[in-house]
C-alpha positions in Angstrom: -50.1 22.5 20.0 -48.3 24.8 22.4 -45.0 26.7 21.4 -43.1 24.4 23.8 -44.6 21.2 22.0 -43.7 22.6 18.5 -40.2 23.3 19.7 -39.8 19.9 21.1 -41.2 18.2 17.9 -38.7 20.3 15.8 -35.8 19.3 18.0 -36.8 15.7 17.6 -37.2 16.1 13.9 -33.8 17.7 13.5 -32.2 15.1 15.7 -33.8 12.3 13.6 -32.6 14.0 10.3 -29.1 14.4 11.7 -29.1 10.8 12.9 -30.1 9.5 9.4 -27.5 11.8 7.7 -24.6 10.7 10.1 -25.5 7.0 9.7 -25.6 7.4 5.9 -22.3 9.2 5.9 -20.8 6.5 8.2 -22.2 3.6 6.1 -20.9 5.2 2.9 -17.4 5.1 4.3 -17.5 1.5 5.4 -16.8 0.1 1.9 -14.6 1.2 -1.0 -16.2 2.7 -4.1 -17.9 0.2 -6.4 -15.9 1.4 -9.4 -14.5 -2.0 -10.4 -17.5 -4.2 -9.2 -18.7 -4.9 -12.8 -15.4 -5.0 -14.5 -14.8 -8.1 -16.6 -11.3 -9.1 -15.5 -10.8 -11.5 -18.4 -11.3 -8.5 -20.8 -8.8 -6.4 -18.8 -6.1 -9.1 -18.5 -6.4 -10.0 -22.2 -5.6 -6.4 -23.1 -1.9 -5.9 -22.6 -2.0 -2.2 -23.1 -4.7 -1.8 -20.3 -3.0 -4.1 -17.9 0.4 -2.3 -18.5 -1.3 1.0 -17.8 -2.7 -0.3 -14.5 0.5 -1.8 -13.4 2.5 1.3 -14.4 0.1 3.5 -12.4 0.3 1.3 -9.3 4.1 1.0 -9.5 5.2 4.5 -10.3 4.5 7.4 -7.9 4.2 10.0 -10.6 2.6 7.9 -13.3 -0.2 9.2 -15.5 -3.2 7.1 -14.3 -6.7 6.7 -15.7 -9.4 7.7 -13.2 -10.1 4.0 -12.4 -6.5 3.2 -11.9 -6.0 6.3 -9.8 -8.9 5.2 -7.5 -7.4 1.8 -7.2 -4.0 3.2 -6.4 -5.6 5.4 -3.7 -7.3 2.6 -1.8 -5.0 -0.3 -2.5 -2.5 0.4 0.4 -5.3 0.5 3.0 -7.0 -2.5 1.5 -3.9 -4.5 1.7 -3.0 -3.3 5.3 -6.6 -4.0 6.6 -7.0 -7.4 4.9 -9.7 -5.8 2.7 -11.8 -4.9 5.7 -13.7 -2.3 3.7 -14.2 -4.5 0.6 -17.5 -5.9 -0.4 -17.8 -9.5 -1.2 -17.7 -8.7 -4.9 -14.5 -6.7 -4.4 -12.9 -9.5 -2.4 -13.8 -12.0 -5.1 -12.4 -9.6 -7.8 -9.2 -9.0 -5.8 -8.7 -12.7 -5.6 -9.3 -13.2 -9.3 -6.9 -10.3 -10.1 -4.2 -11.7 -7.9 -4.6 -15.2 -9.5 -4.3 -13.7 -12.8 -1.2 -11.6 -11.9 0.5 -14.6 -10.2 -0.2 -16.9 -13.1 0.2 -14.7 -16.2 2.5 -11.9 -15.1 4.5 -13.1 -12.1 7.2 -10.4 -12.7 4.6 -7.7 -12.3 3.2 -9.5 -9.2 6.7 -9.5 -7.6 7.1 -5.7 -8.3 3.7 -5.0 -6.8 4.5 -7.0 -3.7 7.9 -5.2 -3.4 6.1 -1.9 -3.5 3.1 -2.5 -1.3 4.4 -5.1 1.1 8.2 -4.1 1.5 8.7 -6.3 4.6 6.5 -9.2 3.5 4.1 -9.0 6.4 0.8 -9.3 4.4 2.2 -11.9 2.1 3.1 -14.0 5.1 -0.5 -13.6 6.5 -1.9 -14.8 3.3 0.7 -17.3 2.4 -1.7 -20.3 2.4 -4.2 -18.5 0.1 -1.4 -17.6 -2.3 -0.2 -21.2 -2.4 -3.8 -22.3 -3.3 -3.8 -19.7 -6.2 -0.4 -20.9 -7.4 -1.6 -24.6 -7.3 -5.0 -23.9 -8.9 -5.1 -25.6 -12.2 -8.2 -23.7 -13.4 -7.9 -21.0 -16.1 -5.8 -18.1 -14.8 -8.1 -15.1 -15.6 -11.5 -16.7 -15.6 
């Protein structure tokens, strides 16, 4: 193979490697971290201490947060604003279950979270129908 052929092959190889790297980097940013994907919400919501820690972390700007709660706090505003656009199906399901649990078992905490993360009620209005379904759902709150 000539020097020109080797140079062309190397450029192609570098371009392919860069394309793979860029596509991996972009796809990695398309969804949120999977930190909570395997969390048993029933276990969390039956542990008052743990729930209170999460709620305090989410509500107070300078609260001491566990690593998981801090990650949730970091991504929650964007997830709310985007309608969970970067959420995986499992994360959407978990968010729905967590909202249901909060609405049914800790309505005062739910109201405080809504006031903090949806000050003008924009997102609550967008999901009003879903919220009504949750409120009227007779199944166990934190299943």
